[in-house]
Gaussian input, Z-matrix of N, CA and C with variables (Angstrom, degrees):
# hf/3-21g

backbone

0 1
 N
 C     1     B1
 C     2     B2     1     A1
 N     3     B3     2     A2     1     D1
 C     4     B4     3     A3     2     D2
 C     5     B5     4     A4     3     D3
 N     6     B6     5     A5     4     D4
 C     7     B7     6     A6     5     D5
 C     8     B8     7     A7     6     D6
 N     9     B9     8     A8     7     D7
 C    10    B10     9     A9     8     D8
 C    11    B11    10    A10     9     D9
 N    12    B12    11    A11    10    D10
 C    13    B13    12    A12    11    D11
 C    14    B14    13    A13    12    D12
 N    15    B15    14    A14    13    D13
 C    16    B16    15    A15    14    D14
 C    17    B17    16    A16    15    D15
 N    18    B18    17    A17    16    D16
 C    19    B19    18    A18    17    D17
 C    20    B20    19    A19    18    D18
 N    21    B21    20    A20    19    D19
 C    22    B22    21    A21    20    D20
 C    23    B23    22    A22    21    D21
 N    24    B24    23    A23    22    D22
 C    25    B25    24    A24    23    D23
 C    26    B26    25    A25    24    D24
 N    27    B27    26    A26    25    D25
 C    28    B28    27    A27    26    D26
 C    29    B29    28    A28    27    D27
 N    30    B30    29    A29    28    D28
 C    31    B31    30    A30    29    D29
 C    32    B32    31    A31    30    D30
 N    33    B33    32    A32    31    D31
 C    34    B34    33    A33    32    D32
 C    35    B35    34    A34    33    D33
 N    36    B36    35    A35    34    D34
 C    37    B37    36    A36    35    D35
 C    38    B38    37    A37    36    D36
 N    39    B39    38    A38    37    D37
 C    40    B40    39    A39    38    D38
 C    41    B41    40    A40    39    D39
 N    42    B42    41    A41    40    D40
 C    43    B43    42    A42    41    D41
 C    44    B44    43    A43    42    D42
 N    45    B45    44    A44    43    D43
 C    46    B46    45    A45    44    D44
 C    47    B47    46    A46    45    D45
 N    48    B48    47    A47    46    D46
 C    49    B49    48    A48    47    D47
 C    50    B50    49    A49    48    D48
 N    51    B51    50    A50    49    D49
 C    52    B52    51    A51    50    D50
 C    53    B53    52    A52    51    D51
 N    54    B54    53    A53    52    D52
 C    55    B55    54    A54    53    D53
 C    56    B56    55    A55    54    D54
 N    57    B57    56    A56    55    D55
 C    58    B58    57    A57    56    D56
 C    59    B59    58    A58    57    D57
 N    60    B60    59    A59    58    D58
 C    61    B61    60    A60    59    D59
 C    62    B62    61    A61    60    D60
 N    63    B63    62    A62    61    D61
 C    64    B64    63    A63    62    D62
 C    65    B65    64    A64    63    D63
 N    66    B66    65    A65    64    D64
 C    67    B67    66    A66    65    D65
 C    68    B68    67    A67    66    D66
 N    69    B69    68    A68    67    D67
 C    70    B70    69    A69    68    D68
 C    71    B71    70    A70    69    D69
 N    72    B72    71    A71    70    D70
 C    73    B73    72    A72    71    D71
 C    74    B74    73    A73    72    D72
 N    75    B75    74    A74    73    D73
 C    76    B76    75    A75    74    D74
 C    77    B77    76    A76    75    D75
 N    78    B78    77    A77    76    D76
 C    79    B79    78    A78    77    D77
 C    80    B80    79    A79    78    D78
 N    81    B81    80    A80    79    D79
 C    82    B82    81    A81    80    D80
 C    83    B83    82    A82    81    D81
 N    84    B84    83    A83    82    D82
 C    85    B85    84    A84    83    D83
 C    86    B86    85    A85    84    D84
 N    87    B87    86    A86    85    D85
 C    88    B88    87    A87    86    D86
 C    89    B89    88    A88    87    D87
 N    90    B90    89    A89    88    D88
 C    91    B91    90    A90    89    D89
 C    92    B92    91    A91    90    D90
 N    93    B93    92    A92    91    D91
 C    94    B94    93    A93    92    D92
 C    95    B95    94    A94    93    D93
 N    96    B96    95    A95    94    D94
 C    97    B97    96    A96    95    D95
 C    98    B98    97    A97    96    D96
 N    99    B99    98    A98    97    D97
 C   100   B100    99    A99    98    D98
 C   101   B101   100   A100    99    D99
 N   102   B102   101   A101   100   D100
 C   103   B103   102   A102   101   D101
 C   104   B104   103   A103   102   D102
 N   105   B105   104   A104   103   D103
 C   106   B106   105   A105   104   D104
 C   107   B107   106   A106   105   D105
 N   108   B108   107   A107   106   D106
 C   109   B109   108   A108   107   D107
 C   110   B110   109   A109   108   D108
 N   111   B111   110   A110   109   D109
 C   112   B112   111   A111   110   D110
 C   113   B113   112   A112   111   D111
 N   114   B114   113   A113   112   D112
 C   115   B115   114   A114   113   D113
 C   116   B116   115   A115   114   D114
 N   117   B117   116   A116   115   D115
 C   118   B118   117   A117   116   D116
 C   119   B119   118   A118   117   D117
 N   120   B120   119   A119   118   D118
 C   121   B121   120   A120   119   D119
 C   122   B122   121   A121   120   D120
 N   123   B123   122   A122   121   D121
 C   124   B124   123   A123   122   D122
 C   125   B125   124   A124   123   D123
 N   126   B126   125   A125   124   D124
 C   127   B127   126   A126   125   D125
 C   128   B128   127   A127   126   D126
 N   129   B129   128   A128   127   D127
 C   130   B130   129   A129   128   D128
 C   131   B131   130   A130   129   D129
 N   132   B132   131   A131   130   D130
 C   133   B133   132   A132   131   D131
 C   134   B134   133   A133   132   D132
 N   135   B135   134   A134   133   D133
 C   136   B136   135   A135   134   D134
 C   137   B137   136   A136   135   D135
 N   138   B138   137   A137   136   D136
 C   139   B139   138   A138   137   D137
 C   140   B140   139   A139   138   D138
 N   141   B141   140   A140   139   D139
 C   142   B142   141   A141   140   D140
 C   143   B143   142   A142   141   D141
 N   144   B144   143   A143   142   D142
 C   145   B145   144   A144   143   D143
 C   146   B146   145   A145   144   D144
 N   147   B147   146   A146   145   D145
 C   148   B148   147   A147   146   D146
 C   149   B149   148   A148   147   D147
 N   150   B150   149   A149   148   D148
 C   151   B151   150   A150   149   D149
 C   152   B152   151   A151   150   D150
 N   153   B153   152   A152   151   D151
 C   154   B154   153   A153   152   D152
 C   155   B155   154   A154   153   D153
 N   156   B156   155   A155   154   D154
 C   157   B157   156   A156   155   D155
 C   158   B158   157   A157   156   D156
 N   159   B159   158   A158   157   D157
 C   160   B160   159   A159   158   D158
 C   161   B161   160   A160   159   D159
 N   162   B162   161   A161   160   D160
 C   163   B163   162   A162   161   D161
 C   164   B164   163   A163   162   D162
 N   165   B165   164   A164   163   D163
 C   166   B166   165   A165   164   D164
 C   167   B167   166   A166   165   D165
 N   168   B168   167   A167   166   D166
 C   169   B169   168   A168   167   D167
 C   170   B170   169   A169   168   D168
 N   171   B171   170   A170   169   D169
 C   172   B172   171   A171   170   D170
 C   173   B173   172   A172   171   D171
 N   174   B174   173   A173   172   D172
 C   175   B175   174   A174   173   D173
 C   176   B176   175   A175   174   D174
 N   177   B177   176   A176   175   D175
 C   178   B178   177   A177   176   D176
 C   179   B179   178   A178   177   D177
 N   180   B180   179   A179   178   D178
 C   181   B181   180   A180   179   D179
 C   182   B182   181   A181   180   D180
 N   183   B183   182   A182   181   D181
 C   184   B184   183   A183   182   D182
 C   185   B185   184   A184   183   D183
 N   186   B186   185   A185   184   D184
 C   187   B187   186   A186   185   D185
 C   188   B188   187   A187   186   D186
 N   189   B189   188   A188   187   D187
 C   190   B190   189   A189   188   D188
 C   191   B191   190   A190   189   D189
 N   192   B192   191   A191   190   D190
 C   193   B193   192   A192   191   D191
 C   194   B194   193   A193   192   D192
 N   195   B195   194   A194   193   D193
 C   196   B196   195   A195   194   D194
 C   197   B197   196   A196   195   D195
 N   198   B198   197   A197   196   D196
 C   199   B199   198   A198   197   D197
 C   200   B200   199   A199   198   D198
 N   201   B201   200   A200   199   D199
 C   202   B202   201   A201   200   D200
 C   203   B203   202   A202   201   D201
 N   204   B204   203   A203   202   D202
 C   205   B205   204   A204   203   D203
 C   206   B206   205   A205   204   D204
 N   207   B207   206   A206   205   D205
 C   208   B208   207   A207   206   D206
 C   209   B209   208   A208   207   D207
 N   210   B210   209   A209   208   D208
 C   211   B211   210   A210   209   D209
 C   212   B212   211   A211   210   D210
 N   213   B213   212   A212   211   D211
 C   214   B214   213   A213   212   D212
 C   215   B215   214   A214   213   D213
 N   216   B216   215   A215   214   D214
 C   217   B217   216   A216   215   D215
 C   218   B218   217   A217   216   D216
 N   219   B219   218   A218   217   D217
 C   220   B220   219   A219   218   D218
 C   221   B221   220   A220   219   D219
 N   222   B222   221   A221   220   D220
 C   223   B223   222   A222   221   D221
 C   224   B224   223   A223   222   D222
 N   225   B225   224   A224   223   D223
 C   226   B226   225   A225   224   D224
 C   227   B227   226   A226   225   D225
 N   228   B228   227   A227   226   D226
 C   229   B229   228   A228   227   D227
 C   230   B230   229   A229   228   D228
 N   231   B231   230   A230   229   D229
 C   232   B232   231   A231   230   D230
 C   233   B233   232   A232   231   D231
 N   234   B234   233   A233   232   D232
 C   235   B235   234   A234   233   D233
 C   236   B236   235   A235   234   D234
 N   237   B237   236   A236   235   D235
 C   238   B238   237   A237   236   D236
 C   239   B239   238   A238   237   D237
 N   240   B240   239   A239   238   D238
 C   241   B241   240   A240   239   D239
 C   242   B242   241   A241   240   D240
 N   243   B243   242   A242   241   D241
 C   244   B244   243   A243   242   D242
 C   245   B245   244   A244   243   D243
 N   246   B246   245   A245   244   D244
 C   247   B247   246   A246   245   D245
 C   248   B248   247   A247   246   D246
 N   249   B249   248   A248   247   D247
 C   250   B250   249   A249   248   D248
 C   251   B251   250   A250   249   D249
 N   252   B252   251   A251   250   D250
 C   253   B253   252   A252   251   D251
 C   254   B254   253   A253   252   D252
 N   255   B255   254   A254   253   D253
 C   256   B256   255   A255   254   D254
 C   257   B257   256   A256   255   D255
 N   258   B258   257   A257   256   D256
 C   259   B259   258   A258   257   D257
 C   260   B260   259   A259   258   D258
 N   261   B261   260   A260   259   D259
 C   262   B262   261   A261   260   D260
 C   263   B263   262   A262   261   D261
 N   264   B264   263   A263   262   D262
 C   265   B265   264   A264   263   D263
 C   266   B266   265   A265   264   D264
 N   267   B267   266   A266   265   D265
 C   268   B268   267   A267   266   D266
 C   269   B269   268   A268   267   D267
 N   270   B270   269   A269   268   D268
 C   271   B271   270   A270   269   D269
 C   272   B272   271   A271   270   D270
 N   273   B273   272   A272   271   D271
 C   274   B274   273   A273   272   D272
 C   275   B275   274   A274   273   D273
 N   276   B276   275   A275   274   D274
 C   277   B277   276   A276   275   D275
 C   278   B278   277   A277   276   D276
 N   279   B279   278   A278   277   D277
 C   280   B280   279   A279   278   D278
 C   281   B281   280   A280   279   D279
 N   282   B282   281   A281   280   D280
 C   283   B283   282   A282   281   D281
 C   284   B284   283   A283   282   D282
 N   285   B285   284   A284   283   D283
 C   286   B286   285   A285   284   D284
 C   287   B287   286   A286   285   D285
 N   288   B288   287   A287   286   D286
 C   289   B289   288   A288   287   D287
 C   290   B290   289   A289   288   D288
 N   291   B291   290   A290   289   D289
 C   292   B292   291   A291   290   D290
 C   293   B293   292   A292   291   D291
 N   294   B294   293   A293   292   D292
 C   295   B295   294   A294   293   D293
 C   296   B296   295   A295   294   D294
 N   297   B297   296   A296   295   D295
 C   298   B298   297   A297   296   D296
 C   299   B299   298   A298   297   D297
 N   300   B300   299   A299   298   D298
 C   301   B301   300   A300   299   D299
 C   302   B302   301   A301   300   D300
 N   303   B303   302   A302   301   D301
 C   304   B304   303   A303   302   D302
 C   305   B305   304   A304   303   D303
 N   306   B306   305   A305   304   D304
 C   307   B307   306   A306   305   D305
 C   308   B308   307   A307   306   D306
 N   309   B309   308   A308   307   D307
 C   310   B310   309   A309   308   D308
 C   311   B311   310   A310   309   D309
 N   312   B312   311   A311   310   D310
 C   313   B313   312   A312   311   D311
 C   314   B314   313   A313   312   D312
 N   315   B315   314   A314   313   D313
 C   316   B316   315   A315   314   D314
 C   317   B317   316   A316   315   D315
 N   318   B318   317   A317   316   D316
 C   319   B319   318   A318   317   D317
 C   320   B320   319   A319   318   D318
 N   321   B321   320   A320   319   D319
 C   322   B322   321   A321   320   D320
 C   323   B323   322   A322   321   D321
 N   324   B324   323   A323   322   D322
 C   325   B325   324   A324   323   D323
 C   326   B326   325   A325   324   D324
 N   327   B327   326   A326   325   D325
 C   328   B328   327   A327   326   D326
 C   329   B329   328   A328   327   D327
 N   330   B330   329   A329   328   D328
 C   331   B331   330   A330   329   D329
 C   332   B332   331   A331   330   D330
 N   333   B333   332   A332   331   D331
 C   334   B334   333   A333   332   D332
 C   335   B335   334   A334   333   D333

   B1=1.4327
   B2=1.5352
   B3=1.3221
   B4=1.4083
   B5=1.4771
   B6=1.4108
   B7=1.4058
   B8=1.5609
   B9=1.2710
   B10=1.4332
   B11=1.5940
   B12=1.3265
   B13=1.4233
   B14=1.5494
   B15=1.2670
   B16=1.4595
   B17=1.5317
   B18=1.2662
   B19=1.5044
   B20=1.5285
   B21=1.4003
   B22=1.4796
   B23=1.5119
   B24=1.2958
   B25=1.4977
   B26=1.5787
   B27=1.3187
   B28=1.4217
   B29=1.4879
   B30=1.3103
   B31=1.4219
   B32=1.5683
   B33=1.3054
   B34=1.3641
   B35=1.5470
   B36=1.3552
   B37=1.3878
   B38=1.5789
   B39=1.3100
   B40=1.4190
   B41=1.4958
   B42=1.2489
   B43=1.4808
   B44=1.4606
   B45=1.4846
   B46=1.3693
   B47=1.5951
   B48=1.3299
   B49=1.4388
   B50=1.4501
   B51=1.3645
   B52=1.4508
   B53=1.4749
   B54=1.3554
   B55=1.4639
   B56=1.5067
   B57=1.2879
   B58=1.4414
   B59=1.5630
   B60=1.2881
   B61=1.4579
   B62=1.5690
   B63=1.2624
   B64=1.5829
   B65=1.4865
   B66=1.2674
   B67=1.4097
   B68=1.5335
   B69=1.3288
   B70=1.4284
   B71=1.4803
   B72=1.3515
   B73=1.4952
   B74=1.5652
   B75=1.3233
   B76=1.5014
   B77=1.5656
   B78=1.3499
   B79=1.4854
   B80=1.4575
   B81=1.2802
   B82=1.4656
   B83=1.5188
   B84=1.3397
   B85=1.4211
   B86=1.4642
   B87=1.3041
   B88=1.4945
   B89=1.4660
   B90=1.3483
   B91=1.5922
   B92=1.5438
   B93=1.3757
   B94=1.4282
   B95=1.5357
   B96=1.3064
   B97=1.4511
   B98=1.5486
   B99=1.3236
   B100=1.4769
   B101=1.5170
   B102=1.3296
   B103=1.4391
   B104=1.5064
   B105=1.2858
   B106=1.4924
   B107=1.4078
   B108=1.3391
   B109=1.5612
   B110=1.5018
   B111=1.2635
   B112=1.4925
   B113=1.5172
   B114=1.3259
   B115=1.5362
   B116=1.4674
   B117=1.3158
   B118=1.5018
   B119=1.5044
   B120=1.4222
   B121=1.4365
   B122=1.5858
   B123=1.3727
   B124=1.4823
   B125=1.6379
   B126=1.2650
   B127=1.4639
   B128=1.4005
   B129=1.3193
   B130=1.4334
   B131=1.5443
   B132=1.3242
   B133=1.4646
   B134=1.5130
   B135=1.2900
   B136=1.4960
   B137=1.4133
   B138=1.3555
   B139=1.4497
   B140=1.5938
   B141=1.1978
   B142=1.5640
   B143=1.5030
   B144=1.3610
   B145=1.3623
   B146=1.6122
   B147=1.2876
   B148=1.4727
   B149=1.5399
   B150=1.2936
   B151=1.4593
   B152=1.5848
   B153=1.2725
   B154=1.4288
   B155=1.5171
   B156=1.2618
   B157=1.6094
   B158=1.4543
   B159=1.3441
   B160=1.4642
   B161=1.5367
   B162=1.3176
   B163=1.4951
   B164=1.6226
   B165=1.2871
   B166=1.4740
   B167=1.5062
   B168=1.2855
   B169=1.5704
   B170=1.4807
   B171=1.3298
   B172=1.5333
   B173=1.4618
   B174=1.4118
   B175=1.5487
   B176=1.5037
   B177=1.3053
   B178=1.5516
   B179=1.5717
   B180=1.2742
   B181=1.4875
   B182=1.5577
   B183=1.2078
   B184=1.5059
   B185=1.4094
   B186=1.3369
   B187=1.4248
   B188=1.5853
   B189=1.2817
   B190=1.4492
   B191=1.6066
   B192=1.2293
   B193=1.3894
   B194=1.4446
   B195=1.4004
   B196=1.4010
   B197=1.5984
   B198=1.3668
   B199=1.4864
   B200=1.6286
   B201=1.2823
   B202=1.4124
   B203=1.5379
   B204=1.2407
   B205=1.4914
   B206=1.5292
   B207=1.3075
   B208=1.4401
   B209=1.4963
   B210=1.2859
   B211=1.4633
   B212=1.6004
   B213=1.2488
   B214=1.4157
   B215=1.5915
   B216=1.3933
   B217=1.3711
   B218=1.5907
   B219=1.2606
   B220=1.4761
   B221=1.5039
   B222=1.2904
   B223=1.4617
   B224=1.5070
   B225=1.3876
   B226=1.3326
   B227=1.5796
   B228=1.2853
   B229=1.5107
   B230=1.6019
   B231=1.3005
   B232=1.5111
   B233=1.3544
   B234=1.3372
   B235=1.4902
   B236=1.5003
   B237=1.3485
   B238=1.4996
   B239=1.4144
   B240=1.2668
   B241=1.5090
   B242=1.5787
   B243=1.2971
   B244=1.5286
   B245=1.4702
   B246=1.2371
   B247=1.4001
   B248=1.5628
   B249=1.3696
   B250=1.3994
   B251=1.4535
   B252=1.3525
   B253=1.4114
   B254=1.5006
   B255=1.2842
   B256=1.5033
   B257=1.5399
   B258=1.2733
   B259=1.4601
   B260=1.4952
   B261=1.3655
   B262=1.4082
   B263=1.4800
   B264=1.4712
   B265=1.4102
   B266=1.5345
   B267=1.4334
   B268=1.3581
   B269=1.6158
   B270=1.3827
   B271=1.4909
   B272=1.5119
   B273=1.3238
   B274=1.5403
   B275=1.4738
   B276=1.2071
   B277=1.5003
   B278=1.5046
   B279=1.3971
   B280=1.6143
   B281=1.5032
   B282=1.2964
   B283=1.4912
   B284=1.5457
   B285=1.3158
   B286=1.4777
   B287=1.3923
   B288=1.3045
   B289=1.5345
   B290=1.5529
   B291=1.3624
   B292=1.4635
   B293=1.5821
   B294=1.1676
   B295=1.4921
   B296=1.5640
   B297=1.2865
   B298=1.3577
   B299=1.5562
   B300=1.2952
   B301=1.4518
   B302=1.5253
   B303=1.2959
   B304=1.3912
   B305=1.5890
   B306=1.3493
   B307=1.4843
   B308=1.5120
   B309=1.2359
   B310=1.5228
   B311=1.5457
   B312=1.4237
   B313=1.5145
   B314=1.5604
   B315=1.3590
   B316=1.4995
   B317=1.5581
   B318=1.2225
   B319=1.5674
   B320=1.5119
   B321=1.3553
   B322=1.4881
   B323=1.3853
   B324=1.4227
   B325=1.4242
   B326=1.6086
   B327=1.2886
   B328=1.3918
   B329=1.5962
   B330=1.2628
   B331=1.5370
   B332=1.5030
   B333=1.4192
   B334=1.5321
   B335=1.3246
   A1=109.61
   A2=116.27
   A3=120.36
   A4=104.90
   A5=117.59
   A6=123.78
   A7=112.85
   A8=112.88
   A9=116.61
   A10=104.52
   A11=118.80
   A12=127.03
   A13=110.58
   A14=119.17
   A15=123.53
   A16=109.02
   A17=115.57
   A18=123.62
   A19=110.02
   A20=111.31
   A21=119.98
   A22=105.53
   A23=114.11
   A24=117.57
   A25=106.77
   A26=125.86
   A27=119.83
   A28=108.62
   A29=114.68
   A30=125.55
   A31=111.75
   A32=121.63
   A33=121.93
   A34=116.20
   A35=111.07
   A36=124.09
   A37=108.70
   A38=121.79
   A39=122.13
   A40=117.80
   A41=114.63
   A42=122.26
   A43=107.96
   A44=117.50
   A45=121.80
   A46=109.03
   A47=107.71
   A48=119.10
   A49=112.56
   A50=122.29
   A51=127.09
   A52=107.18
   A53=117.71
   A54=121.76
   A55=107.33
   A56=116.39
   A57=125.67
   A58=112.35
   A59=116.64
   A60=123.17
   A61=109.26
   A62=112.58
   A63=119.66
   A64=108.41
   A65=115.24
   A66=122.79
   A67=117.40
   A68=115.09
   A69=120.85
   A70=112.19
   A71=117.87
   A72=122.56
   A73=111.08
   A74=114.56
   A75=113.16
   A76=107.38
   A77=117.23
   A78=119.10
   A79=109.86
   A80=124.87
   A81=126.75
   A82=108.94
   A83=120.19
   A84=121.81
   A85=110.61
   A86=115.03
   A87=123.70
   A88=113.15
   A89=114.11
   A90=119.53
   A91=97.75
   A92=114.86
   A93=125.35
   A94=112.23
   A95=112.28
   A96=116.81
   A97=110.08
   A98=115.68
   A99=120.24
   A100=107.23
   A101=112.14
   A102=119.69
   A103=112.80
   A104=117.08
   A105=124.22
   A106=110.78
   A107=116.17
   A108=120.50
   A109=104.39
   A110=125.52
   A111=122.66
   A112=108.95
   A113=119.63
   A114=118.05
   A115=106.87
   A116=122.43
   A117=123.15
   A118=105.17
   A119=121.38
   A120=120.31
   A121=110.36
   A122=114.79
   A123=119.43
   A124=105.64
   A125=119.29
   A126=119.66
   A127=111.75
   A128=119.16
   A129=119.78
   A130=109.01
   A131=114.42
   A132=117.63
   A133=107.66
   A134=120.22
   A135=121.46
   A136=113.16
   A137=117.05
   A138=117.58
   A139=111.83
   A140=113.72
   A141=119.38
   A142=109.99
   A143=120.29
   A144=119.72
   A145=116.27
   A146=112.61
   A147=115.11
   A148=113.87
   A149=114.05
   A150=123.40
   A151=110.76
   A152=119.79
   A153=126.09
   A154=110.04
   A155=116.90
   A156=124.77
   A157=104.71
   A158=114.02
   A159=115.78
   A160=113.69
   A161=113.74
   A162=126.38
   A163=108.14
   A164=112.75
   A165=117.14
   A166=111.20
   A167=115.89
   A168=122.19
   A169=109.74
   A170=119.75
   A171=120.71
   A172=116.58
   A173=112.95
   A174=117.05
   A175=108.48
   A176=114.80
   A177=115.62
   A178=117.84
   A179=113.54
   A180=122.28
   A181=108.23
   A182=121.68
   A183=123.91
   A184=115.17
   A185=119.22
   A186=128.97
   A187=109.53
   A188=113.77
   A189=121.42
   A190=109.92
   A191=120.04
   A192=122.18
   A193=107.57
   A194=119.01
   A195=126.71
   A196=108.12
   A197=114.26
   A198=114.72
   A199=110.37
   A200=120.75
   A201=126.65
   A202=107.47
   A203=117.90
   A204=123.37
   A205=108.87
   A206=116.28
   A207=117.04
   A208=111.70
   A209=120.35
   A210=122.67
   A211=109.54
   A212=116.57
   A213=120.20
   A214=110.82
   A215=115.19
   A216=118.80
   A217=118.30
   A218=113.43
   A219=115.63
   A220=114.40
   A221=121.28
   A222=118.85
   A223=107.96
   A224=109.55
   A225=119.33
   A226=113.12
   A227=111.05
   A228=119.88
   A229=105.92
   A230=113.20
   A231=115.52
   A232=114.90
   A233=119.02
   A234=127.04
   A235=111.66
   A236=116.12
   A237=125.12
   A238=114.53
   A239=120.34
   A240=123.32
   A241=112.31
   A242=121.05
   A243=124.66
   A244=110.59
   A245=125.43
   A246=127.70
   A247=116.33
   A248=122.77
   A249=123.54
   A250=109.79
   A251=120.68
   A252=121.95
   A253=110.42
   A254=114.89
   A255=119.52
   A256=111.37
   A257=121.01
   A258=121.81
   A259=112.57
   A260=117.59
   A261=120.64
   A262=117.85
   A263=117.93
   A264=120.73
   A265=116.48
   A266=113.81
   A267=117.63
   A268=110.71
   A269=112.69
   A270=113.60
   A271=110.38
   A272=115.94
   A273=115.77
   A274=114.08
   A275=125.19
   A276=126.33
   A277=106.56
   A278=113.47
   A279=111.13
   A280=110.93
   A281=115.69
   A282=123.28
   A283=115.64
   A284=113.75
   A285=119.71
   A286=114.52
   A287=119.86
   A288=129.40
   A289=108.62
   A290=112.75
   A291=117.63
   A292=112.84
   A293=119.74
   A294=119.27
   A295=110.29
   A296=121.57
   A297=125.28
   A298=115.42
   A299=115.71
   A300=123.31
   A301=115.08
   A302=117.74
   A303=119.14
   A304=110.94
   A305=113.61
   A306=120.70
   A307=106.27
   A308=118.30
   A309=118.36
   A310=105.04
   A311=105.54
   A312=116.22
   A313=103.22
   A314=115.13
   A315=114.61
   A316=106.98
   A317=110.95
   A318=118.88
   A319=111.74
   A320=116.56
   A321=118.07
   A322=105.13
   A323=117.94
   A324=123.07
   A325=108.05
   A326=112.92
   A327=119.97
   A328=109.45
   A329=116.22
   A330=118.73
   A331=107.85
   A332=119.00
   A333=119.53
   A334=111.81
   D1=154.80
   D2=-176.30
   D3=-119.22
   D4=141.13
   D5=173.73
   D6=-130.83
   D7=149.73
   D8=-170.65
   D9=-127.23
   D10=128.38
   D11=173.31
   D12=-114.58
   D13=118.30
   D14=169.80
   D15=-100.80
   D16=119.69
   D17=-167.82
   D18=-127.10
   D19=117.89
   D20=171.26
   D21=-103.82
   D22=112.89
   D23=-162.99
   D24=-77.45
   D25=-18.96
   D26=179.94
   D27=131.22
   D28=-145.05
   D29=-174.65
   D30=-56.38
   D31=-26.92
   D32=174.62
   D33=-62.34
   D34=-29.96
   D35=170.65
   D36=81.73
   D37=6.68
   D38=173.10
   D39=-75.46
   D40=139.96
   D41=179.52
   D42=-110.62
   D43=135.45
   D44=175.12
   D45=-133.80
   D46=141.06
   D47=174.47
   D48=-109.04
   D49=121.80
   D50=179.08
   D51=-107.70
   D52=125.85
   D53=168.72
   D54=-115.74
   D55=110.57
   D56=174.53
   D57=-99.97
   D58=130.84
   D59=-176.65
   D60=-123.74
   D61=135.89
   D62=167.66
   D63=-138.04
   D64=119.73
   D65=168.90
   D66=-76.36
   D67=-27.13
   D68=-171.91
   D69=-119.33
   D70=10.31
   D71=179.63
   D72=61.72
   D73=27.85
   D74=170.36
   D75=-148.62
   D76=-48.74
   D77=-176.50
   D78=-86.67
   D79=134.58
   D80=-166.40
   D81=-132.08
   D82=128.84
   D83=168.63
   D84=-111.30
   D85=157.12
   D86=-172.43
   D87=-120.76
   D88=141.32
   D89=169.33
   D90=-126.49
   D91=122.22
   D92=178.61
   D93=-118.85
   D94=116.11
   D95=174.12
   D96=-113.34
   D97=125.50
   D98=-168.50
   D99=-143.32
   D100=149.86
   D101=166.62
   D102=-81.45
   D103=-14.46
   D104=176.70
   D105=-86.89
   D106=129.77
   D107=-175.83
   D108=-73.09
   D109=-37.29
   D110=-179.65
   D111=-66.82
   D112=-38.17
   D113=-178.58
   D114=-70.67
   D115=-36.18
   D116=179.74
   D117=-62.57
   D118=-41.86
   D119=179.78
   D120=-63.80
   D121=-37.17
   D122=178.83
   D123=-61.19
   D124=-43.77
   D125=-179.97
   D126=-63.27
   D127=-38.00
   D128=-178.28
   D129=-68.31
   D130=-38.98
   D131=-176.93
   D132=-67.86
   D133=-40.79
   D134=175.57
   D135=-59.28
   D136=-45.00
   D137=178.96
   D138=-62.68
   D139=-37.73
   D140=-179.82
   D141=-61.73
   D142=-35.20
   D143=177.40
   D144=-77.52
   D145=4.22
   D146=178.30
   D147=75.33
   D148=-167.79
   D149=178.20
   D150=-58.90
   D151=131.30
   D152=176.55
   D153=-96.43
   D154=130.13
   D155=176.67
   D156=-73.66
   D157=109.21
   D158=-176.22
   D159=-70.49
   D160=-30.67
   D161=177.37
   D162=-61.23
   D163=-44.42
   D164=178.59
   D165=-71.59
   D166=-31.70
   D167=179.02
   D168=-64.59
   D169=-40.73
   D170=179.76
   D171=-83.22
   D172=-6.62
   D173=-173.40
   D174=-72.35
   D175=139.30
   D176=175.60
   D177=-77.11
   D178=4.41
   D179=175.32
   D180=-110.51
   D181=133.18
   D182=-178.50
   D183=88.53
   D184=175.23
   D185=-176.95
   D186=-98.15
   D187=135.57
   D188=172.51
   D189=-67.21
   D190=133.07
   D191=-178.41
   D192=-74.68
   D193=-40.70
   D194=-178.53
   D195=-62.41
   D196=-56.79
   D197=-177.05
   D198=-64.46
   D199=-37.77
   D200=176.50
   D201=-54.98
   D202=-47.94
   D203=-178.43
   D204=-67.34
   D205=-41.23
   D206=174.08
   D207=-56.43
   D208=-47.38
   D209=-177.33
   D210=-64.12
   D211=-35.57
   D212=-178.27
   D213=-72.08
   D214=-46.27
   D215=-173.71
   D216=-86.01
   D217=-34.64
   D218=-179.08
   D219=-86.86
   D220=28.71
   D221=174.29
   D222=-64.99
   D223=144.31
   D224=178.74
   D225=76.94
   D226=6.39
   D227=178.42
   D228=-98.75
   D229=169.78
   D230=171.69
   D231=-64.62
   D232=119.35
   D233=-175.63
   D234=-62.45
   D235=-19.33
   D236=176.33
   D237=-90.50
   D238=5.77
   D239=-175.01
   D240=-52.04
   D241=123.34
   D242=179.58
   D243=-74.34
   D244=-21.60
   D245=-177.65
   D246=-50.33
   D247=-43.92
   D248=-178.08
   D249=-63.96
   D250=-33.05
   D251=179.72
   D252=-65.40
   D253=-46.40
   D254=177.78
   D255=-61.46
   D256=-37.64
   D257=173.97
   D258=-62.54
   D259=-48.15
   D260=173.50
   D261=-57.41
   D262=-41.43
   D263=175.51
   D264=-65.20
   D265=-36.86
   D266=178.96
   D267=-64.57
   D268=-35.61
   D269=179.56
   D270=-68.17
   D271=-38.10
   D272=174.35
   D273=-64.08
   D274=-32.11
   D275=179.53
   D276=-75.57
   D277=-41.38
   D278=-178.68
   D279=-59.57
   D280=-37.07
   D281=-179.15
   D282=-88.36
   D283=11.22
   D284=179.90
   D285=56.76
   D286=33.64
   D287=179.94
   D288=-97.62
   D289=-10.38
   D290=-179.89
   D291=-152.67
   D292=153.37
   D293=176.46
   D294=-85.69
   D295=145.58
   D296=178.71
   D297=-70.08
   D298=87.69
   D299=178.99
   D300=-126.29
   D301=138.97
   D302=-173.79
   D303=-65.96
   D304=153.17
   D305=176.88
   D306=-115.27
   D307=131.73
   D308=-177.07
   D309=-131.88
   D310=135.09
   D311=175.33
   D312=-127.65
   D313=116.34
   D314=175.78
   D315=-105.13
   D316=130.98
   D317=176.40
   D318=-110.17
   D319=135.59
   D320=172.42
   D321=-149.85
   D322=165.63
   D323=172.84
   D324=-86.18
   D325=140.91
   D326=-179.64
   D327=-98.03
   D328=99.94
   D329=-167.02
   D330=-86.64
   D331=9.78
   D332=-178.71
   D333=-83.50

């Protein structure tokens, strides 16, 4: 199955498209197209690691390859970047571990 995530990361104004593909509903490959140079490097690093086992990624035991790669590659980047969450969710959908539903975070100042 193929899943696509369109991510607008926020105030940085960078747009990212994630294409996650799984032929066997377990192992997932990524194609990441981004205006952000650091996210493009993250996409290249994930591709270099080969298919990611989505079942292992959601396991409470062990380290997530996706999140470990995010920590390695996005150093010096905004620690609150929303893009890694979009990558992870696209992986889940492509492996049929989640339904394709939008995720929304609304941020505002509380003037109270």
